[in-house]
C-alpha positions as CSV (number, residue, x, y, z in Angstrom):
1,M,-46.1,77.0,85.2
2,H,-45.5,76.0,88.8
3,I,-41.9,76.1,90.0
4,T,-41.0,74.5,93.3
5,L,-38.4,76.0,95.6
6,R,-36.2,72.9,95.0
7,T,-36.4,73.4,91.2
8,F,-35.7,77.1,91.6
9,F,-32.5,76.4,93.6
10,R,-31.5,73.6,91.4
11,Y,-31.5,75.7,88.2
12,W,-31.1,79.3,89.4
13,A,-28.8,79.1,92.5
14,P,-25.7,78.5,90.4
15,A,-26.4,81.6,88.3
16,I,-27.1,83.7,91.4
17,G,-24.0,82.4,93.0
18,W,-21.9,83.2,90.0
19,V,-23.3,86.8,89.9
20,L,-22.0,87.2,93.5
21,V,-18.6,85.9,92.3
22,I,-18.6,88.5,89.5
23,L,-19.6,91.3,92.0
24,I,-16.6,90.3,94.2
25,A,-14.3,90.1,91.2
26,S,-15.3,93.5,90.0
27,S,-14.8,95.1,93.4
28,D,-11.6,96.8,94.7
29,L,-10.5,93.3,95.9
30,M,-9.7,92.2,92.4
31,S,-8.6,95.6,90.9
32,A,-5.5,95.9,88.8
33,E,-3.6,97.2,91.8
34,H,-4.4,94.1,93.8
35,T,-4.1,91.4,91.1
36,S,-0.7,92.9,90.0
37,R,0.6,91.8,93.4
38,F,0.5,88.2,92.4
39,I,0.6,88.3,88.6
40,G,3.9,90.3,88.5
41,P,5.8,88.1,91.0
42,F,4.5,84.9,89.3
43,L,5.7,86.2,85.9
44,R,9.1,87.2,87.3
45,W,9.4,83.7,88.8
46,I,8.8,82.1,85.4
47,V,10.7,84.7,83.4
48,P,13.2,86.5,85.7
49,D,14.2,89.2,83.2
50,I,10.6,90.1,82.1
51,S,10.1,93.8,81.5
52,E,7.5,95.9,83.3
53,A,5.8,96.6,80.0
54,A,5.5,92.8,79.3
55,I,4.0,92.3,82.8
56,A,1.5,95.0,82.2
57,A,0.5,93.5,78.8
58,V,0.1,90.0,80.3
59,Q,-1.9,91.4,83.2
60,L,-4.2,93.3,80.7
61,C,-4.7,90.1,78.7
62,V,-5.5,88.1,81.8
63,R,-8.0,90.7,83.0
64,K,-9.7,90.9,79.6
65,A,-9.8,87.1,79.2
66,A,-11.4,87.0,82.7
67,H,-14.3,89.1,81.3
68,L,-14.9,86.6,78.5
69,A,-14.7,83.6,80.8
70,E,-16.8,85.1,83.6
71,Y,-19.7,86.1,81.3
72,A,-19.5,82.9,79.2
73,I,-20.1,81.0,82.5
74,L,-22.8,83.4,83.6
75,A,-24.7,83.2,80.3
76,A,-24.5,79.3,80.4
77,L,-25.8,79.2,83.9
78,I,-28.6,81.7,83.2
79,L,-29.6,79.6,80.1
80,R,-29.6,76.5,82.3
81,G,-32.0,78.4,84.6
82,F,-34.3,79.4,81.8
83,A,-34.2,76.0,80.0
84,G,-34.5,73.9,83.2
85,E,-34.9,70.2,82.3
86,A,-35.5,70.8,78.6
87,T,-33.5,68.6,76.4
88,R,-32.6,71.5,74.2
89,P,-33.0,75.1,75.1
90,R,-35.5,77.0,73.0
91,T,-34.6,80.2,71.1
92,R,-36.5,82.3,73.7
93,H,-34.4,80.8,76.4
94,V,-31.2,81.7,74.6
95,L,-32.4,85.2,73.8
96,S,-33.6,85.7,77.4
97,A,-30.3,84.5,78.8
98,F,-28.3,86.7,76.4
99,A,-30.4,89.8,77.4
100,L,-30.2,89.1,81.1
101,T,-26.4,88.5,80.9
102,A,-26.0,91.8,78.9
103,I,-28.0,93.6,81.6
104,C,-25.8,92.1,84.3
105,A,-22.7,93.2,82.4
106,S,-23.9,96.7,81.9
107,G,-25.0,97.0,85.5
108,D,-21.7,95.7,86.8
109,E,-19.7,98.1,84.6
110,F,-21.9,101.0,85.8
111,R,-21.4,99.9,89.4
112,Q,-17.6,99.8,88.8
113,S,-17.7,103.5,87.8
114,F,-18.4,104.3,91.5
115,V,-15.4,102.2,92.8
116,A,-12.3,104.4,93.1
117,S,-9.9,101.7,92.0
118,R,-12.1,100.6,89.0
119,T,-13.5,102.1,85.8
120,G,-16.7,101.2,84.0
121,S,-16.0,100.7,80.3
122,P,-18.4,100.1,77.4
123,L,-15.6,98.0,75.8
124,D,-15.7,95.7,78.8
125,V,-19.4,95.3,78.3
126,L,-18.6,94.4,74.7
127,L,-16.1,91.7,75.9
128,D,-18.7,90.5,78.4
129,V,-21.4,90.0,75.7
130,I,-18.9,88.3,73.4
131,G,-18.1,86.0,76.3
132,A,-21.8,85.5,76.8
133,S,-22.3,84.6,73.2
134,V,-19.5,82.0,73.4
135,G,-21.0,80.5,76.6
136,L,-24.5,80.3,75.1
137,A,-23.2,78.7,71.9
138,L,-21.1,76.2,73.9
139,Y,-24.0,75.3,76.2
140,Y,-26.4,74.9,73.3
141,Y,-23.9,72.7,71.4
142,L,-23.2,70.5,74.4
143,R,-26.9,70.1,75.3
144,R,-27.8,69.3,71.7
145,R,-24.9,66.8,71.5
146,S,-25.9,65.1,74.7
147,A,-29.5,64.8,73.5
148,V,-28.5,62.8,70.5
149,A,-28.8,59.1,71.1
150,V,-25.5,57.3,70.9
151,P,-25.7,54.1,68.8
152,A,-25.1,50.9,70.7
């Protein structure tokens, strides 16, 4: 199968770009220490008498939800890359996208273990692959739905 440079960029550049976003997000720049600088004040603005424990709980939830969202998007973009212009992605596309996303998640958590302000966590990899599963299911559903002819 011959892939042109234009086709490669059309289907794979978004996934590659999103990996770069994830690498930035998992750096010191978006560590808990840095994100607490805007999450805490924002929560205090909304609820002035909020406790520190509540702020910490909300921050943890936001950070874990970000794992789900980041990897749902990544998996969908990778599946788009594998599927290309196919009306519906094949099972091998879905499985390949899942595997590549899981590899990215594992690699990113491993990399975080070398960043002083971060920790690599197998539980975060689990959240990432759950997010990937959601992203793949949603992508598959939307592609399948759009492929069905709408009666006139």
